[in-house]
N, C-alpha and C positions, 0 to 999 in steps of 0.2 A: 504494500500500500504506500501511498504518497510517492509514486514513481516520478512524477514531475519535479517535486521538491528535491528528491534525492539526486536526480539527474542534474538539475540546475546547480545544486551545491557541489556536486562532484566536478562539474566542468569549471566552476568558479575557482575551485581549489586544485585543479589539475596542474602539475608542474609544467606541462607543455603549452598551456594556455597563456598567451602573451598578455592579454587584457581580460581579466575575469570579471570586471565590473558589470558588463551587460547581463551576465548570468546572476550576479548578486542582486541586480535590480529585478530580475525575473523571479527570484526565489519566493518573495512574499505572495506574488500573484499565483505562482504555481501551488503554493501552500493553500491559498484560498480556494482555488479550483479543485485541488485534490480533496479538500474537506467537503466541498459540495458534492463531489462524486463518490464519497466514501460509502454511502448506502448501496450504490450500484456495485462497487468493488466487493463489499461484504456479501452481496447476494450470490457471488460465485461460490461461497462456502456453504450456502444453505442447501438442504436436500431439495429435490424437484418438487415434492409435495408441499413445501413451504415457500415456493416462489423462486427457488434457486435455478441456476442454469443446469442443463442436462449434460453439458460437456465436462470433461475431467479438468480440474484446475491443476496446471503444471507451473510450478514456480522454480525457474532455473535461469541461469545467465544473468544479464544485467551488469551494471557497474559495481565494482567492488568499492564501497564507501568506507568501510571500517578496515583499517590496515593494522 
């Protein structure tokens, strides 16, 4: 969850990023949007009979934030 926030923060703090300030500006907006979309994201973990998605939830890959 909070994929946009994690991605913005990771790119802002990435050592190869010359100027991370655009990503820092984007981080609060990503946080707000991720918060609004949180109920949709959580529905992926619900069983089908409770309104959840019928597809299997696979969580792999992504940016490594914690080092």
